[in-house]
N, C-alpha and C positions, 0 to 999 in steps of 0.2 A: 414515273416516281413513287409508288407505293413498293417497288422493290425497292430504296432506297431509304427508303423508313425504312422495310424491316430490318435491312439487316441492319440500319441505325438506333433502332429497338437491339438488336443482337447485341453489337457493341457495346454499348450501355448499358446491362443486364450482365455480359461477363466483367467486367468493368465492377460492376457491384459485386456479384463474387467473388470478385480476388478484391476485392479492397477487405470485406468477411471475413474468408481465409485468413491472409496475413492479420486481422488486426483480432480476431481469435488467438493465435498462430503467437506472436504477444505476449496475448494475456495470461497463452499456460504456461511459458515462457518467464515470467515476470512471479507465477506462482509457483513451480520447481525451485527457484533460489530458497537458499535457507533468510525468511527475517533474522532479524537482530533483537537485541532487548537493548533500549533507549530508558534512559532515566533520564529524569531529575526536570521532565517537557510541557504533565499531563496535566489535568483540571483534577480538583479533588472530587472523588467519588468515581476518577476515569480509569485509570490504572488495569491495567489485561492479567496485572495476577501479584503474586505477595508482596506484599513487603518485610521490609528486618522485624517489625512486630506487630505484622495479621498474615491470616496463611489463603487469603483468600483475594478473591477480582473488588475491583471500586471501592475499598479496603483505602483508599490517600485520603488523607487528614483533607489535605491544603493542596496551592494546587503550588503545582511546581516539588511538589515534595524531591528530595535524592533522591531517595534510597525505592523511588515509586515508578517502572517500569511501562514499554506499550510497546508491541512488538512493529516495526514499522524494516519493512522491504531494508537487503543489505547496500550498507551506501547513504544514504541517507539523513539518519542520526547523524553528520558530523556536519550536514549541511545546513543543519539549526539554533543555529546562537541560543543557546543555556545548557542542553541538552549535551551526553557524555554517550558511551561502552561501559563504564561503570560505575556505581551506585557512589552519589557525592556523598558526606560523615552528615 
């Protein structure tokens, strides 16, 4: 009985380790992809970098400002309503 319990514990621990390794590999792969600029969806003051009128992050004056952008994982921007890969007028 104790021998079986030890084997079950080893299998469970091995499974947890494998899950952790797989999860970290997915996170590393996602981090290596170049993010894309997504325009027109930021909250006021929450943009990642410059707008057409300013040169610093956090400078968006209003919500959904067309020239303010944030970095998102590639392919995400196109899934968001109102978002654009190019600045809006």
